[in-house]
C-alpha positions, 0 to 999 in steps of 0.5 A: 405952777403951784406945787402943793405938798402936805407936810407932816413933821419938822424934819420933813419940812426942813428936807422939803425946803432944802430940796426946793428949787422954786419960790417957797410958801409955808401955809399953816392951816386947820381943817376946821378953819373957815378962812383957811377954806376961803384961802384954799378956794382962792389958791385953786385959781393960781395961774402964773409963770412963777413956780411955787412950792406951797407947803401945807402944814396942818395944825391938826397934826401934833407932829407939826407943833414944833414947826408952828412954834419955830415960826411963832404961828398963833392963828391960821391961816398964816403964810410965810414966804421963805428963801432957801436958807429958811429966812422969812421974807414976808408973812401974812395972817388970814385969808387973801384973794388970789391977787393978794397972793400974787403980790405976796409971792413977788416980794 
C-alpha cells in the first residue's frame, strides 16, 4: 500500500519520519515539473505488499527549502529511500517507471 502524504516544513518531515513504521520514500517535486507529473502517473499504478510512506515535499513551498538544502536537492523529481534514523539508503533523480520504483524500494 502506498501512503501518500504531503509535507510542509522540515519539522513536519522529521516528525513524520519518526512516526513511520513503513518503508519511507521522500519525493521532492514541483507543480510545474513535467517529469514529476510522469512519475506521479507511474506511482498511481503502485500495487505491492510493501507498505510505503511516500512523503511529498514541494519545492514550490518555501517552508520546504531547509529540507531541500539538507538533502542537497538540485533537481526535481528527486527521490530518497531512507531508514528510521533518516539515513539515505538510495536516491534517484528524474522520472522512473513503476517497475523501477519497485526495484528502488527493495534496496
